[in-house]
N, CA and C atoms as an extended XYZ file, in Angstrom:
240
Properties=species:S:1:pos:R:3:atomname:S:1:resname:S:1:resid:I:1 pbc="F F F"
N        26.462      101.606       33.747 N   MET     1
C        27.909      101.973       33.844 CA  MET     1
C        27.933      103.422       34.487 C   MET     1
N        29.163      103.859       34.956 N   PRO     2
C        29.281      105.096       35.465 CA  PRO     2
C        28.878      106.239       34.569 C   PRO     2
N        29.058      106.068       33.362 N   ASN     3
C        28.700      107.110       32.325 CA  ASN     3
C        27.254      107.039       31.936 C   ASN     3
N        26.484      106.168       32.509 N   GLY     4
C        24.990      106.097       32.215 CA  GLY     4
C        24.700      105.069       31.066 C   GLY     4
N        25.705      104.536       30.479 N   ASN     5
C        25.434      103.569       29.504 CA  ASN     5
C        25.159      102.184       30.073 C   ASN     5
N        24.615      101.237       29.316 N   VAL     6
C        24.132       99.982       29.720 CA  VAL     6
C        24.856       98.878       28.867 C   VAL     6
N        25.408       97.838       29.531 N   LEU     7
C        25.923       96.723       28.832 CA  LEU     7
C        24.827       95.672       28.692 C   LEU     7
N        24.745       95.189       27.505 N   VAL     8
C        23.673       94.115       27.224 CA  VAL     8
C        24.352       92.830       26.634 C   VAL     8
N        23.951       91.769       27.209 N   LEU     9
C        24.415       90.416       26.583 CA  LEU     9
C        23.266       90.094       25.632 C   LEU     9
N        23.616       89.665       24.473 N   ALA    10
C        22.664       89.454       23.470 CA  ALA    10
C        23.065       88.188       22.624 C   ALA    10
N        22.099       87.628       21.979 N   VAL    11
C        22.298       86.484       21.180 CA  VAL    11
C        21.471       86.664       19.864 C   VAL    11
N        22.229       86.540       18.754 N   THR    12
C        21.606       86.458       17.511 CA  THR    12
C        21.773       85.117       16.885 C   THR    12
N        21.089       84.708       15.797 N   THR    13
C        21.233       83.491       15.236 CA  THR    13
C        21.813       83.664       13.870 C   THR    13
N        22.575       82.648       13.489 N   MET    14
C        23.053       82.477       12.043 CA  MET    14
C        22.429       81.246       11.493 C   MET    14
N        21.935       81.470       10.306 N   LYS    15
C        21.331       80.290        9.601 CA  LYS    15
C        22.509       79.269        9.349 C   LYS    15
N        22.121       78.004        9.098 N   GLN    16
C        23.082       76.969        8.916 CA  GLN    16
C        23.960       77.295        7.646 C   GLN    16
N        23.482       77.804        6.582 N   ALA    17
C        24.335       78.116        5.439 CA  ALA    17
C        25.315       79.199        5.794 C   ALA    17
N        24.902       80.274        6.559 N   GLU    18
C        25.822       81.283        6.999 CA  GLU    18
C        26.960       80.776        7.843 C   GLU    18
N        26.577       79.843        8.803 N   ALA    19
C        27.515       79.293        9.743 CA  ALA    19
C        28.567       78.455        8.875 C   ALA    19
N        28.107       77.715        8.005 N   ILE    20
C        29.022       76.868        7.147 CA  ILE    20
C        29.990       77.726        6.357 C   ILE    20
N        29.416       78.904        5.795 N   GLN    21
C        30.316       79.785        5.005 CA  GLN    21
C        31.342       80.512        5.889 C   GLN    21
N        30.941       80.666        7.196 N   ALA    22
C        31.841       81.244        8.121 CA  ALA    22
C        32.989       80.163        8.635 C   ALA    22
N        32.871       78.899        8.078 N   GLY    23
C        33.818       77.988        8.454 CA  GLY    23
C        33.432       76.942        9.465 C   GLY    23
N        32.193       76.891        9.776 N   ARG    24
C        31.679       75.898       10.743 CA  ARG    24
C        31.608       74.600       10.081 C   ARG    24
N        32.165       73.480       10.669 N   ASP    25
C        32.145       72.122       10.234 CA  ASP    25
C        30.625       71.634       10.229 C   ASP    25
N        30.078       71.319        8.964 N   PRO    26
C        28.756       71.042        9.037 CA  PRO    26
C        28.336       69.701        9.748 C   PRO    26
N        29.400       68.865        9.918 N   ASN    27
C        29.177       67.638       10.788 CA  ASN    27
C        28.878       67.993       12.136 C   ASN    27
N        29.249       69.259       12.560 N   ASN    28
C        29.030       69.570       14.015 CA  ASN    28
C        27.795       70.449       14.325 C   ASN    28
N        27.199       70.720       13.193 N   LEU    29
C        25.832       71.557       13.263 CA  LEU    29
C        24.660       70.543       13.496 C   LEU    29
N        24.086       70.657       14.660 N   THR    30
C        22.886       69.762       14.996 CA  THR    30
C        21.665       70.412       14.803 C   THR    30
N        21.562       71.801       14.517 N   GLN    31
C        20.398       72.442       14.456 CA  GLN    31
C        20.453       73.226       13.089 C   GLN    31
N        19.357       73.834       12.625 N   GLU    32
C        19.298       74.702       11.485 CA  GLU    32
C        19.933       76.026       11.729 C   GLU    32
N        20.367       76.381       12.984 N   LYS    33
C        20.856       77.701       13.287 CA  LYS    33
C        21.985       77.475       14.171 C   LYS    33
N        22.818       78.529       14.402 N   LEU    34
C        23.976       78.660       15.299 CA  LEU    34
C        23.768       79.879       16.025 C   LEU    34
N        23.937       79.856       17.368 N   PHE    35
C        23.707       80.955       18.191 CA  PHE    35
C        25.020       81.790       18.322 C   PHE    35
N        24.978       83.132       18.068 N   ASN    36
C        26.041       83.993       18.070 CA  ASN    36
C        26.012       84.954       19.248 C   ASN    36
N        26.959       84.924       19.984 N   GLU    37
C        26.902       85.873       21.325 CA  GLU    37
C        27.478       87.195       21.004 C   GLU    37
N        26.927       88.235       21.673 N   GLN    38
C        27.376       89.557       21.467 CA  GLN    38
C        27.349       90.292       22.905 C   GLN    38
N        28.140       91.294       23.011 N   ILE    39
C        27.995       92.305       24.156 CA  ILE    39
C        27.845       93.676       23.413 C   ILE    39
N        26.946       94.340       23.928 N   LEU    40
C        26.643       95.614       23.384 CA  LEU    40
C        26.681       96.677       24.593 C   LEU    40
N        27.294       97.840       24.194 N   GLU    41
C        27.165       99.005       25.133 CA  GLU    41
C        26.277      100.046       24.533 C   GLU    41
N        25.207      100.277       25.210 N   LEU    42
C        24.146      101.162       24.733 CA  LEU    42
C        24.039      102.427       25.478 C   LEU    42
N        23.872      103.603       24.704 N   LYS    43
C        23.711      104.815       25.277 CA  LYS    43
C        22.302      105.250       25.229 C   LYS    43
N        21.629      105.323       26.389 N   PRO    44
C        20.104      105.581       26.399 CA  PRO    44
C        19.859      106.865       25.522 C   PRO    44
N        18.740      106.913       24.792 N   VAL    45
C        18.262      108.068       24.156 CA  VAL    45
C        16.760      108.129       24.433 C   VAL    45
N        16.404      109.220       25.143 N   GLY    46
C        15.032      109.377       25.493 CA  GLY    46
C        14.548      108.197       26.439 C   GLY    46
N        13.202      108.025       26.489 N   ALA    47
C        12.680      106.997       27.429 CA  ALA    47
C        12.562      105.643       26.747 C   ALA    47
N        12.658      105.481       25.538 N   ASN    48
C        12.482      104.156       24.886 CA  ASN    48
C        13.561      103.790       23.734 C   ASN    48
N        14.800      104.542       23.760 N   GLY    49
C        15.659      104.314       22.769 CA  GLY    49
C        17.011      104.242       23.227 C   GLY    49
N        17.963      103.844       22.429 N   ALA    50
C        19.368      103.717       22.620 CA  ALA    50
C        20.143      103.669       21.292 C   ALA    50
N        21.383      104.113       21.545 N   ASN    51
C        22.376      103.924       20.369 CA  ASN    51
C        23.442      103.041       20.860 C   ASN    51
N        23.898      102.194       19.878 N   ILE    52
C        25.003      101.290       20.132 CA  ILE    52
C        26.242      102.148       20.018 C   ILE    52
N        27.060      102.196       21.147 N   VAL    53
C        28.330      102.930       21.141 CA  VAL    53
C        29.534      101.961       21.076 C   VAL    53
N        29.367      100.723       21.328 N   TRP    54
C        30.369       99.703       21.282 CA  TRP    54
C        29.737       98.341       21.132 C   TRP    54
N        30.410       97.408       20.405 N   GLU    55
C        29.933       96.084       20.186 CA  GLU    55
C        31.078       95.067       20.123 C   GLU    55
N        30.770       93.980       20.805 N   TRP    56
C        31.796       92.832       20.687 CA  TRP    56
C        30.923       91.757       20.165 C   TRP    56
N        31.416       91.056       19.095 N   ASN    57
C        30.653       89.989       18.515 CA  ASN    57
C        31.589       88.737       18.278 C   ASN    57
N        31.139       87.605       18.840 N   ILE    58
C        32.016       86.386       18.782 CA  ILE    58
C        32.330       86.061       17.399 C   ILE    58
N        31.493       86.288       16.379 N   LYS    59
C        31.758       85.770       15.074 CA  LYS    59
C        32.868       86.619       14.340 C   LYS    59
N        33.208       87.787       14.976 N   ASP    60
C        34.316       88.663       14.534 CA  ASP    60
C        35.652       88.054       14.889 C   ASP    60
N        35.595       87.036       15.769 N   HIS    61
C        36.946       86.502       16.308 CA  HIS    61
C        37.130       85.003       16.030 C   HIS    61
N        36.373       84.604       14.995 N   LEU    62
C        36.415       83.165       14.596 CA  LEU    62
C        37.641       82.916       13.719 C   LEU    62
N        38.273       81.779       13.951 N   ILE    63
C        39.366       81.194       13.055 CA  ILE    63
C        39.134       79.669       12.835 C   ILE    63
N        39.179       79.249       11.736 N   GLN    64
C        38.993       77.747       11.431 CA  GLN    64
C        39.965       77.301       10.622 C   GLN    64
N        40.304       75.967       10.783 N   ASP    65
C        41.366       75.302        9.955 CA  ASP    65
C        40.678       74.073        9.246 C   ASP    65
N        39.460       74.092        9.104 N   PHE    66
C        38.614       73.077        8.613 CA  PHE    66
C        38.546       73.059        7.004 C   PHE    66
N        38.287       74.246        6.523 N   ASP    67
C        37.937       74.250        5.112 CA  ASP    67
C        38.563       75.608        4.459 C   ASP    67
N        39.524       75.502        3.658 N   ALA    68
C        40.230       76.697        3.084 CA  ALA    68
C        39.283       77.384        2.119 C   ALA    68
N        38.290       76.857        1.606 N   THR    69
C        37.292       77.537        0.644 CA  THR    69
C        36.339       78.431        1.398 C   THR    69
N        36.372       78.352        2.741 N   LYS    70
C        35.274       79.108        3.622 CA  LYS    70
C        35.983       80.311        4.303 C   LYS    70
N        35.185       81.170        4.794 N   ASP    71
C        35.606       82.321        5.529 CA  ASP    71
C        36.386       81.935        6.771 C   ASP    71
N        37.242       82.770        7.298 N   ASN    72
C        37.895       82.710        8.555 CA  ASN    72
C        38.926       81.606        8.529 C   ASN    72
N        39.488       81.175        7.427 N   PHE    73
C        40.485       80.045        7.358 CA  PHE    73
C        41.739       80.582        7.866 C   PHE    73
N        42.470       79.967        8.793 N   GLY    74
C        43.793       80.232        9.134 CA  GLY    74
C        44.332       79.145       10.066 C   GLY    74
N        45.447       79.563       10.714 N   VAL    75
C        46.069       78.625       11.632 CA  VAL    75
C        45.621       78.987       13.029 C   VAL    75
N        44.836       78.100       13.665 N   VAL    76
C        44.097       78.346       14.968 CA  VAL    76
C        45.175       78.723       16.075 C   VAL    76
N        46.217       78.039       16.028 N   GLU    77
C        47.206       78.357       17.179 CA  GLU    77
C        47.972       79.684       17.054 C   GLU    77
N        47.806       80.211       15.835 N   ASP    78
C        48.401       81.615       15.451 CA  ASP    78
C        47.433       82.711       15.892 C   ASP    78
N        46.290       82.379       16.296 N   ASN    79
C        45.211       83.345       16.529 CA  ASN    79
C        44.505       82.964       17.873 C   ASN    79
N        45.151       83.218       19.007 N   PRO    80
C        44.577       82.770       20.216 CA  PRO    80
C        43.474       83.713       20.619 C   PRO    80
């Protein structure tokens, strides 16, 4: 980036139980994990380091109308 920072596309994994608690329909989970996409802006520090100065994480933007007892429950059409 013009300021010397670097954008990084990253993927972390959520365990199946964590994904279900976040509101994922267990019937749609075909693996023991769910991939979680992120975008990180890193400011280089020295030759081998960096600080995260900004982060976008897809799991911070989830909304589900499947299970009111789980996290992220709401009206999907009200949360584009």
